[in-house]
Structure formats: structure tokens, C-alpha cells
MMTF fields as JSON, N, C-alpha, C and O atoms, coordinates in Angstrom:
{
  "mmtfVersion": "1.0.0",
  "mmtfProducer": "UNKNOWN",
  "numBonds": 455,
  "numAtoms": 456,
  "numGroups": 114,
  "numChains": 1,
  "numModels": 1,
  "chainsPerModel": [1],
  "groupsPerChain": [114],
  "chainIdList": ["A"],
  "bondAtomList": [4, 2, 8, 6, 12, 10, 16, 14, 20, 18, 24, 22, 28, 26, 32, 30, 36, 34, 40, 38, 44, 42, 48, 46, 52, 50, 56, 54, 60, 58, 64, 62, 68, 66, 72, 70, 76, 74, 80, 78, 84, 82, 88, 86, 92, 90, 96, 94, 100, 98, 104, 102, 108, 106, 112, 110, 116, 114, 120, 118, 124, 122, 128, 126, 132, 130, 136, 134, 140, 138, 144, 142, 148, 146, 152, 150, 156, 154, 160, 158, 164, 162, 168, 166, 172, 170, 176, 174, 180, 178, 184, 182, 188, 186, 192, 190, 196, 194, 200, 198, 204, 202, 208, 206, 212, 210, 216, 214, 220, 218, 224, 222, 228, 226, 232, 230, 236, 234, 240, 238, 244, 242, 248, 246, 252, 250, 256, 254, 260, 258, 264, 262, 268, 266, 272, 270, 276, 274, 280, 278, 284, 282, 288, 286, 292, 290, 296, 294, 300, 298, 304, 302, 308, 306, 312, 310, 316, 314, 320, 318, 324, 322, 328, 326, 332, 330, 336, 334, 340, 338, 344, 342, 348, 346, 352, 350, 356, 354, 360, 358, 364, 362, 368, 366, 372, 370, 376, 374, 380, 378, 384, 382, 388, 386, 392, 390, 396, 394, 400, 398, 404, 402, 408, 406, 412, 410, 416, 414, 420, 418, 424, 422, 428, 426, 432, 430, 436, 434, 440, 438, 444, 442, 448, 446, 452, 450],
  "bondOrderList": [1, 1, 1, 1, 1, 1, 1, 1, 1, 1, 1, 1, 1, 1, 1, 1, 1, 1, 1, 1, 1, 1, 1, 1, 1, 1, 1, 1, 1, 1, 1, 1, 1, 1, 1, 1, 1, 1, 1, 1, 1, 1, 1, 1, 1, 1, 1, 1, 1, 1, 1, 1, 1, 1, 1, 1, 1, 1, 1, 1, 1, 1, 1, 1, 1, 1, 1, 1, 1, 1, 1, 1, 1, 1, 1, 1, 1, 1, 1, 1, 1, 1, 1, 1, 1, 1, 1, 1, 1, 1, 1, 1, 1, 1, 1, 1, 1, 1, 1, 1, 1, 1, 1, 1, 1, 1, 1, 1, 1, 1, 1, 1, 1],
  "groupList": [{"groupName": "MET", "atomNameList": ["N", "CA", "C", "O"], "elementList": ["N", "C", "C", "O"], "formalChargeList": [0, 0, 0, 0], "bondAtomList": [1, 0, 2, 1, 3, 2], "bondOrderList": [1, 1, 2], "singleLetterCode": "M", "chemCompType": "L-PEPTIDE LINKING"}, {"groupName": "SER", "atomNameList": ["N", "CA", "C", "O"], "elementList": ["N", "C", "C", "O"], "formalChargeList": [0, 0, 0, 0], "bondAtomList": [1, 0, 2, 1, 3, 2], "bondOrderList": [1, 1, 2], "singleLetterCode": "S", "chemCompType": "L-PEPTIDE LINKING"}, {"groupName": "ILE", "atomNameList": ["N", "CA", "C", "O"], "elementList": ["N", "C", "C", "O"], "formalChargeList": [0, 0, 0, 0], "bondAtomList": [1, 0, 2, 1, 3, 2], "bondOrderList": [1, 1, 2], "singleLetterCode": "I", "chemCompType": "L-PEPTIDE LINKING"}, {"groupName": "ALA", "atomNameList": ["N", "CA", "C", "O"], "elementList": ["N", "C", "C", "O"], "formalChargeList": [0, 0, 0, 0], "bondAtomList": [1, 0, 2, 1, 3, 2], "bondOrderList": [1, 1, 2], "singleLetterCode": "A", "chemCompType": "L-PEPTIDE LINKING"}, {"groupName": "ARG", "atomNameList": ["N", "CA", "C", "O"], "elementList": ["N", "C", "C", "O"], "formalChargeList": [0, 0, 0, 0], "bondAtomList": [1, 0, 2, 1, 3, 2], "bondOrderList": [1, 1, 2], "singleLetterCode": "R", "chemCompType": "L-PEPTIDE LINKING"}, {"groupName": "LYS", "atomNameList": ["N", "CA", "C", "O"], "elementList": ["N", "C", "C", "O"], "formalChargeList": [0, 0, 0, 0], "bondAtomList": [1, 0, 2, 1, 3, 2], "bondOrderList": [1, 1, 2], "singleLetterCode": "K", "chemCompType": "L-PEPTIDE LINKING"}, {"groupName": "PHE", "atomNameList": ["N", "CA", "C", "O"], "elementList": ["N", "C", "C", "O"], "formalChargeList": [0, 0, 0, 0], "bondAtomList": [1, 0, 2, 1, 3, 2], "bondOrderList": [1, 1, 2], "singleLetterCode": "F", "chemCompType": "L-PEPTIDE LINKING"}, {"groupName": "TYR", "atomNameList": ["N", "CA", "C", "O"], "elementList": ["N", "C", "C", "O"], "formalChargeList": [0, 0, 0, 0], "bondAtomList": [1, 0, 2, 1, 3, 2], "bondOrderList": [1, 1, 2], "singleLetterCode": "Y", "chemCompType": "L-PEPTIDE LINKING"}, {"groupName": "THR", "atomNameList": ["N", "CA", "C", "O"], "elementList": ["N", "C", "C", "O"], "formalChargeList": [0, 0, 0, 0], "bondAtomList": [1, 0, 2, 1, 3, 2], "bondOrderList": [1, 1, 2], "singleLetterCode": "T", "chemCompType": "L-PEPTIDE LINKING"}, {"groupName": "LEU", "atomNameList": ["N", "CA", "C", "O"], "elementList": ["N", "C", "C", "O"], "formalChargeList": [0, 0, 0, 0], "bondAtomList": [1, 0, 2, 1, 3, 2], "bondOrderList": [1, 1, 2], "singleLetterCode": "L", "chemCompType": "L-PEPTIDE LINKING"}, {"groupName": "HIS", "atomNameList": ["N", "CA", "C", "O"], "elementList": ["N", "C", "C", "O"], "formalChargeList": [0, 0, 0, 0], "bondAtomList": [1, 0, 2, 1, 3, 2], "bondOrderList": [1, 1, 2], "singleLetterCode": "H", "chemCompType": "L-PEPTIDE LINKING"}, {"groupName": "GLU", "atomNameList": ["N", "CA", "C", "O"], "elementList": ["N", "C", "C", "O"], "formalChargeList": [0, 0, 0, 0], "bondAtomList": [1, 0, 2, 1, 3, 2], "bondOrderList": [1, 1, 2], "singleLetterCode": "E", "chemCompType": "L-PEPTIDE LINKING"}, {"groupName": "VAL", "atomNameList": ["N", "CA", "C", "O"], "elementList": ["N", "C", "C", "O"], "formalChargeList": [0, 0, 0, 0], "bondAtomList": [1, 0, 2, 1, 3, 2], "bondOrderList": [1, 1, 2], "singleLetterCode": "V", "chemCompType": "L-PEPTIDE LINKING"}, {"groupName": "GLY", "atomNameList": ["N", "CA", "C", "O"], "elementList": ["N", "C", "C", "O"], "formalChargeList": [0, 0, 0, 0], "bondAtomList": [1, 0, 2, 1, 3, 2], "bondOrderList": [1, 1, 2], "singleLetterCode": "G", "chemCompType": "PEPTIDE LINKING"}, {"groupName": "ASP", "atomNameList": ["N", "CA", "C", "O"], "elementList": ["N", "C", "C", "O"], "formalChargeList": [0, 0, 0, 0], "bondAtomList": [1, 0, 2, 1, 3, 2], "bondOrderList": [1, 1, 2], "singleLetterCode": "D", "chemCompType": "L-PEPTIDE LINKING"}, {"groupName": "ASN", "atomNameList": ["N", "CA", "C", "O"], "elementList": ["N", "C", "C", "O"], "formalChargeList": [0, 0, 0, 0], "bondAtomList": [1, 0, 2, 1, 3, 2], "bondOrderList": [1, 1, 2], "singleLetterCode": "N", "chemCompType": "L-PEPTIDE LINKING"}],
  "groupTypeList": [0, 1, 2, 3, 4, 5, 6, 7, 1, 8, 9, 9, 10, 7, 2, 4, 9, 9, 2, 11, 12, 6, 11, 0, 9, 2, 12, 9, 13, 9, 8, 2, 9, 2, 12, 12, 3, 6, 3, 6, 6, 6, 5, 14, 9, 2, 1, 2, 4, 9, 12, 1, 12, 8, 11, 11, 9, 15, 2, 12, 2, 8, 1, 2, 8, 2, 2, 2, 2, 9, 2, 11, 9, 9, 4, 8, 6, 2, 12, 13, 4, 11, 11, 3, 11, 4, 7, 12, 1, 13, 6, 9, 11, 12, 13, 2, 2, 2, 9, 12, 4, 11, 12, 3, 12, 1, 3, 2, 1, 4, 14, 11, 0, 9],
  "groupIdList": [1, 2, 3, 4, 5, 6, 7, 8, 9, 10, 11, 12, 13, 14, 15, 16, 17, 18, 19, 20, 21, 22, 23, 24, 25, 26, 27, 28, 29, 30, 31, 32, 33, 34, 35, 36, 37, 38, 39, 40, 41, 42, 43, 44, 45, 46, 47, 48, 49, 50, 51, 52, 53, 54, 55, 56, 57, 58, 59, 60, 61, 62, 63, 64, 65, 66, 67, 68, 69, 70, 71, 72, 73, 74, 75, 76, 77, 78, 79, 80, 81, 82, 83, 84, 85, 86, 87, 88, 89, 90, 91, 92, 93, 94, 95, 96, 97, 98, 99, 100, 101, 102, 103, 104, 105, 106, 107, 108, 109, 110, 111, 112, 113, 114],
  "secStructList": [7, 7, 2, 2, 2, 2, 2, 2, 2, 2, 2, 2, 2, 2, 2, 2, 2, 2, 2, 2, 2, 2, 2, 2, 2, 2, 2, 2, 2, 2, 2, 2, 2, 2, 2, 2, 2, 2, 2, 2, 2, 2, 2, 2, 2, 2, 2, 7, 7, 1, 1, 1, 1, 2, 2, 2, 2, 2, 2, 2, 2, 2, 2, 2, 2, 2, 2, 2, 2, 2, 2, 2, 2, 2, 2, 2, 2, 2, 2, 2, 2, 2, 7, 6, 6, 2, 2, 2, 2, 2, 2, 2, 2, 6, 2, 2, 2, 2, 2, 2, 2, 2, 2, 2, 2, 2, 6, 6, 6, 6, 7, 7, 7, 7],
  "xCoordList": [33.308, 31.737, 31.087, 31.433, 30.076, 29.323, 28.658, 28.223, 28.39, 27.797, 26.295, 25.859, 25.277, 24.038, 24.224, 23.252, 25.168, 25.011, 25.663, 25.588, 26.356, 26.935, 25.49, 25.324, 24.756, 23.497, 22.413, 21.678, 22.174, 21.423, 21.472, 20.559, 23.104, 23.153, 23.161, 22.91, 23.44, 23.287, 21.543, 21.063, 20.82, 19.255, 18.943, 18.543, 19.099, 19.11, 19.479, 18.681, 20.483, 20.963, 19.859, 19.151, 19.845, 18.251, 17.022, 16.27, 16.692, 15.423, 15.32, 14.582, 16.378, 16.604, 16.153, 15.23, 17.26, 17.278, 15.672, 15.257, 15.107, 13.981, 12.912, 12.03, 12.987, 12.132, 12.479, 11.487, 13.502, 14.004, 13.692, 13.445, 13.613, 13.005, 11.459, 10.852, 10.951, 9.143, 9.026, 8.59, 9.604, 9.816, 9.984, 9.178, 10.764, 11.086, 9.969, 9.367, 9.668, 8.562, 7.039, 6.381, 6.589, 5.583, 5.923, 5.025, 6.698, 7.231, 7.08, 6.039, 7.54, 7.404, 5.839, 5.262, 5.042, 3.703, 3.429, 3.377, 3.217, 2.635, 3.0, 2.251, 4.201, 4.508, 3.681, 3.202, 3.63, 2.983, 1.318, 0.69, 0.895, -0.577, -0.641, -1.756, 0.156, 0.196, -0.047, -0.568, 0.317, 0.51, -0.838, -1.407, -1.259, -2.548, -3.652, -4.642, -3.408, -4.533, -4.319, -4.814, -3.702, -3.347, -4.064, -5.059, -3.575, -4.371, -5.958, -6.766, -6.16, -7.76, -8.407, -9.592, -7.583, -8.093, -8.015, -8.736, -7.035, -6.99, -8.167, -9.022, -8.458, -9.499, -10.835, -11.673, -10.673, -12.016, -12.584, -13.646, -11.29, -11.194, -11.901, -13.044, -10.996, -11.596, -12.875, -13.415, -13.538, -15.225, -15.916, -16.862, -16.127, -16.928, -17.757, -17.525, -18.919, -20.32, -20.559, -20.289, -21.023, -22.123, -23.678, -24.704, -23.655, -25.186, -25.66, -26.806, -24.998, -25.193, -23.583, -22.604, -23.529, -22.469, -22.372, -21.264, -23.048, -22.765, -21.939, -21.012, -22.439, -21.613, -20.022, -19.037, -20.322, -19.144, -17.975, -16.872, -18.283, -17.576, -17.327, -16.334, -18.165, -17.576, -16.478, -15.483, -16.898, -15.786, -14.679, -13.781, -14.652, -13.08, -12.623, -11.582, -13.384, -12.605, -12.221, -11.146, -12.828, -12.511, -11.233, -10.298, -11.017, -9.599, -8.719, -7.701, -8.816, -7.964, -7.306, -6.131, -8.302, -8.116, -7.57, -7.025, -7.688, -7.155, -5.438, -4.5, -5.542, -4.043, -3.317, -2.385, -3.851, -3.06, -2.682, -1.55, -3.828, -3.795, -2.284, -1.323, -2.388, -1.616, -0.02, 0.706, 0.157, 1.122, 1.835, 3.0, 0.709, 1.17, 1.678, 2.738, 0.938, 1.546, 3.086, 3.875, 3.391, 4.255, 5.698, 6.636, 5.479, 6.003, 5.961, 6.84, 5.404, 5.118, 6.428, 7.191, 6.405, 7.197, 8.762, 9.727, 8.662, 10.224, 10.928, 12.073, 9.912, 10.497, 10.629, 11.557, 9.684, 9.84, 11.232, 11.704, 11.688, 13.286, 14.053, 14.935, 14.014, 15.333, 14.92, 15.667, 13.57, 13.118, 12.051, 10.938, 12.354, 11.18, 9.702, 8.775, 9.671, 8.977, 7.724, 6.52, 8.372, 7.666, 6.354, 5.183, 7.035, 5.259, 4.21, 3.178, 4.172, 2.85, 2.533, 1.586, 3.306, 2.534, 1.977, 1.047, 2.788, 2.316, 1.088, 0.157, 1.193, -0.343, -1.264, -2.399, -0.846, -2.241, -2.739, -3.889, -1.709, -1.992, -2.971, -4.151, -2.25, -3.679, -4.982, -5.992, -4.769, -6.05, -6.967, -8.147, -6.324, -6.979, -7.56, -8.763, -6.569, -7.167, -7.882, -8.621, -8.131, -8.993, -10.579, -11.665, -10.475, -12.032, -12.565, -13.788, -11.592, -11.724, -12.321, -13.167, -11.593, -12.132, -14.066, -15.059, -14.059, -15.088, -16.384, -17.522, -15.685, -17.089, -17.362, -18.378, -15.942, -16.509, -17.129, -18.239, -17.22, -17.852, -19.346, -20.243, -19.657, -20.804, -21.669, -22.849, -20.771, -21.591, -21.704, -22.368, -21.318, -21.448, -22.959, -23.989, -22.409, -23.894, -24.947, -25.772, -24.796, -25.891, -26.553, -27.771, -25.664, -25.498, -25.244, -24.459, -25.809, -25.27, -24.243, -24.368, -23.096, -22.224, -22.301, -22.365, -22.319, -22.762, -21.81, -21.901],
  "yCoordList": [17.305, 17.327, 17.137, 16.207, 18.163, 17.523, 16.586, 15.914, 16.267, 15.05, 15.286, 14.215, 16.44, 16.815, 16.668, 16.152, 16.983, 16.82, 15.66, 15.417, 14.739, 13.233, 12.539, 11.441, 12.803, 12.078, 12.189, 11.238, 13.822, 14.105, 13.698, 13.776, 13.198, 12.459, 11.149, 10.422, 10.614, 9.031, 8.694, 7.665, 9.85, 9.456, 9.664, 8.68, 10.699, 10.877, 9.471, 9.06, 8.969, 7.676, 6.744, 6.128, 6.757, 5.359, 5.428, 4.454, 6.582, 7.305, 6.644, 5.668, 7.281, 7.376, 5.571, 5.048, 5.138, 3.272, 2.761, 1.904, 3.027, 3.004, 3.156, 2.312, 4.057, 4.951, 3.898, 3.521, 3.479, 2.581, 1.363, 0.641, 0.773, -0.543, -0.48, -1.506, 0.402, 0.915, 0.529, -0.494, 1.785, 1.443, 0.644, 0.619, -0.341, -1.851, -2.682, -3.444, -2.558, -3.468, -3.374, -4.353, -1.753, -1.387, -1.882, -2.584, -1.708, -2.382, -3.488, -3.759, -4.546, -5.729, -5.92, -6.434, -5.655, -5.918, -5.324, -6.252, -4.284, -4.359, -5.105, -5.42, -5.339, -6.556, -7.844, -8.422, -8.143, -9.233, -9.127, -10.01, -7.861, -7.453, -7.544, -7.988, -7.305, -7.018, -8.398, -8.79, -8.863, -10.497, -11.353, -12.141, -11.122, -11.551, -11.325, -12.053, -10.017, -8.813, -9.979, -11.06, -9.956, -10.624, -11.833, -12.133, -12.676, -14.168, -14.068, -14.762, -13.12, -12.972, -12.382, -12.526, -11.764, -11.335, -11.996, -11.7, -12.992, -14.224, -14.746, -14.747, -15.44, -16.129, -15.707, -16.41, -14.113, -14.07, -13.452, -12.996, -13.704, -14.21, -14.95, -14.85, -16.546, -17.718, -17.979, -18.942, -17.298, -17.574, -16.829, -17.576, -15.763, -14.915, -15.943, -17.12, -15.149, -16.016, -14.863, -13.855, -14.817, -13.797, -13.92, -13.555, -14.242, -13.574, -12.307, -12.013, -11.584, -10.002, -9.775, -10.316, -8.925, -8.118, -6.817, -6.292, -6.464, -5.353, -5.602, -4.861, -6.747, -7.164, -7.851, -8.141, -7.949, -9.069, -8.01, -8.155, -6.884, -5.796, -5.039, -4.314, -5.017, -4.12, -4.931, -4.584, -6.259, -6.843, -6.449, -5.805, -6.867, -6.874, -5.229, -5.04, -4.291, -3.037, -2.814, -2.216, -3.14, -3.152, -4.117, -3.705, -4.969, -5.815, -5.003, -4.661, -4.584, -3.68, -2.594, -2.462, -1.926, -0.606, -0.725, 0.246, -1.7, -2.329, -2.355, -1.764, -3.24, -3.755, -2.209, -1.848, -1.551, -0.259, 0.506, 0.987, 0.739, 1.94, 1.154, 1.806, -0.292, -1.151, -0.364, 0.433, -0.832, -0.725, 0.763, 0.905, 1.905, 3.237, 3.496, 4.098, 3.051, 2.953, 2.656, 3.492, 1.303, 0.901, 1.883, 2.238, 2.036, 3.487, 4.39, 5.159, 4.826, 6.02, 5.869, 6.767, 4.726, 4.402, 4.297, 4.674, 3.657, 3.65, 4.719, 5.031, 5.378, 6.945, 7.827, 8.635, 7.799, 8.642, 8.552, 9.486, 7.506, 7.077, 7.944, 8.598, 8.153, 9.199, 10.419, 11.314, 10.647, 12.277, 12.458, 11.934, 12.994, 13.374, 13.516, 12.787, 14.462, 15.387, 14.657, 14.902, 13.751, 12.864, 12.266, 12.336, 11.573, 11.262, 12.023, 11.419, 13.22, 14.085, 13.636, 12.873, 14.071, 13.542, 12.412, 12.244, 11.554, 9.864, 9.693, 9.127, 10.342, 10.125, 10.614, 10.159, 12.152, 12.513, 11.744, 11.765, 11.156, 9.887, 9.474, 9.823, 8.453, 7.351, 7.818, 7.138, 9.138, 9.807, 9.955, 9.665, 10.308, 9.986, 9.397, 9.512, 7.952, 6.957, 6.414, 5.703, 6.433, 5.978, 6.93, 6.349, 8.132, 8.717, 8.485, 8.497, 8.185, 7.854, 6.232, 5.938, 5.055, 3.884, 4.255, 3.918, 4.843, 4.86, 5.532, 5.081, 6.973, 6.931, 5.503, 5.051, 5.127, 4.2, 3.612, 3.793, 2.474, 1.622, 2.282, 1.581, 3.631, 4.198, 4.157, 3.808, 4.668, 4.418, 3.404, 3.411, 2.31, 0.998, 0.234, -0.234, 0.421, 0.111, 0.884, 0.587, 2.179, 3.324, 3.607, 3.6, 3.817, 4.328, 5.697, 6.194, 6.425, 7.192, 7.429, 6.862, 8.516, 8.702, 9.43, 10.637, 9.115, 9.734, 10.87, 11.559],
  "zCoordList": [24.889, 24.449, 25.973, 26.702, 26.37, 27.525, 27.761, 26.826, 29.034, 29.267, 28.711, 28.29, 28.561, 28.192, 26.609, 26.057, 25.87, 24.399, 24.095, 22.89, 24.809, 24.5, 25.022, 24.491, 25.645, 25.815, 25.078, 24.81, 24.551, 23.905, 22.081, 21.259, 21.876, 20.539, 20.73, 19.769, 21.957, 22.226, 22.043, 21.567, 22.558, 22.621, 20.916, 20.294, 20.35, 18.897, 17.94, 17.098, 18.138, 17.533, 17.822, 17.027, 19.167, 19.437, 19.134, 19.153, 18.823, 17.913, 17.089, 16.959, 16.107, 14.79, 14.318, 13.695, 14.949, 15.078, 15.408, 14.629, 16.056, 16.34, 15.369, 15.211, 14.831, 13.679, 12.449, 11.825, 12.104, 10.99, 11.255, 10.289, 12.661, 12.814, 12.711, 12.404, 12.897, 12.678, 11.087, 10.559, 10.491, 9.154, 8.62, 7.69, 8.605, 7.978, 8.484, 7.728, 9.754, 9.806, 9.062, 8.708, 8.894, 8.38, 6.757, 6.293, 6.134, 4.614, 4.789, 4.191, 5.343, 5.315, 5.635, 4.677, 6.675, 6.534, 5.368, 4.561, 4.789, 3.739, 2.539, 1.614, 2.664, 1.697, 1.665, 0.689, 2.91, 3.255, 2.674, 2.09, 3.014, 2.845, 1.646, 1.37, 0.436, -0.99, -1.476, -2.52, -0.749, -1.736, -1.216, -1.971, 0.088, 0.548, -0.176, -0.253, -0.85, -1.454, -2.662, -2.344, -3.925, -5.063, -4.757, -5.417, -3.652, -3.588, -3.572, -4.189, -2.785, -2.825, -4.049, -4.352, -4.66, -5.815, -7.097, -8.05, -7.107, -8.032, -7.813, -8.699, -6.193, -5.638, -6.522, -7.085, -6.402, -6.928, -8.398, -8.824, -8.882, -10.653, -10.712, -11.158, -9.951, -10.467, -10.095, -10.64, -9.228, -8.549, -9.323, -9.575, -9.942, -10.814, -11.297, -11.572, -11.35, -12.036, -12.507, -11.853, -13.537, -14.344, -13.612, -14.185, -12.856, -12.197, -11.949, -12.288, -11.452, -11.065, -11.674, -11.16, -12.792, -13.236, -12.416, -12.31, -12.045, -11.391, -9.764, -9.434, -8.849, -7.656, -8.12, -7.441, -9.665, -9.585, -9.861, -9.333, -10.756, -11.202, -10.156, -10.223, -8.928, -7.347, -6.854, -6.218, -7.329, -6.327, -7.02, -6.478, -8.497, -8.968, -8.498, -7.869, -8.824, -8.796, -7.625, -7.566, -6.404, -4.824, -4.988, -4.301, -5.513, -5.059, -5.875, -5.273, -7.106, -7.708, -6.825, -6.483, -6.58, -5.809, -4.364, -3.839, -3.83, -2.654, -2.904, -2.37, -3.872, -4.426, -4.507, -3.79, -5.355, -5.688, -4.704, -4.637, -3.625, -2.405, -1.654, -1.245, -1.615, -0.696, -1.443, -0.85, -2.704, -3.508, -3.025, -2.653, -3.152, -3.259, -1.868, -1.698, -0.856, 0.339, 0.634, 1.075, 0.312, -0.01, -0.362, 0.351, -1.307, -2.176, -1.51, -1.899, -0.628, 0.11, 1.313, 1.67, 1.69, 2.796, 2.516, 3.181, 1.306, 0.358, 0.137, 0.467, -0.608, -1.199, -0.117, -0.142, 1.034, 2.11, 2.957, 3.605, 2.854, 4.03, 2.922, 3.478, 1.635, 1.144, 1.226, 1.622, 0.834, 1.086, 2.104, 2.058, 2.724, 3.879, 3.505, 3.858, 2.819, 2.281, 1.502, 1.58, 0.785, 0.24, 0.85, 0.478, 2.059, 2.799, 2.564, 2.271, 2.608, 2.31, 1.204, 1.014, 0.34, -1.182, -1.677, -2.466, -1.01, -0.87, -0.546, -1.119, 0.616, 1.629, 1.169, 1.314, 0.192, -0.486, -1.974, -2.414, -2.527, -3.803, -3.202, -3.216, -2.49, -1.72, -1.052, -0.875, -0.706, -0.431, -1.919, -2.114, -2.514, -4.413, -4.364, -4.128, -4.692, -4.87, -4.34, -5.021, -2.454, -2.128, -2.479, -2.471, -2.71, -3.187, -4.195, -4.333, -5.25, -6.584, -6.76, -7.605, -5.605, -5.676, -5.112, -5.757, -4.074, -3.438, -4.342, -4.476, -4.999, -6.193, -7.348, -7.876, -7.39, -8.647, -8.16, -8.662, -6.918, -6.056, -6.116, -6.585, -5.651, -5.57, -6.636, -6.628, -7.864, -9.331, -9.742, -10.779, -9.391, -9.889, -9.182, -9.666, -7.788, -7.14, -6.652, -5.788, -7.474, -7.814, -6.053, -5.875, -4.981, -3.867, -3.779, -4.587, -2.884, -2.735, -1.392, -0.307, -1.796, -0.804, 0.299, 0.064, 1.491, 2.881, 3.106, 4.122]
}
């Protein structure tokens, strides 16, 4: 095997290793964010006062959709490790969830989307 081919093979090995490390850091970070989002969601549920139903409903829907988005992102990275083409469909699913969230929040608060 030539020196250039050996160098190329070694370089690819280290690049794949670096990508795996970053993916694991992203999965770990998303897991921590999901735990924190659940903690804030339960804190919001405990502190609900029925003064303004619209605001409270907005807070609950926002918290739930953020949790769903984070879980979808986590699922996308986990599944993407097995099938690389699943990254695109996973990010599309997350985009649709974000769009639905924005429409629901604007409908509840009766604001126009820009």
C-alpha cells in the first residue's frame, strides 16, 4: 500500500472517530436538555394559576412542544447513526413540529405570524 493511500485511510479513520465523538456529545447534550425541559414543564404545571387561561395554555403547549422537538432531535441523531439518509427526514419532522407549534401558539394568543 502506498504512503498516500495509508495516510488517506488513517485520516478517514480519525475523521470518523471525531464525528462519532461529536455525535455522542450531541446525544448527551440533548438528553440533558430533555431532562431540564421536563423539570421546567413540571414546575410550570405546579405553578399554574387560572387567572388567564390563554397564557397558561400557551405555556403548557410551548413546554410540551419543546419536549417533543428535543425528543425528535435525539431520535434523529440516534437513528441517523444507523441510516445516514434518516437525518434529512428527521430534521423535516422536527421542522413540521416547530411549524405546528408556532401555528398553535399564534392561534391561542390570537397573534398574526410574520
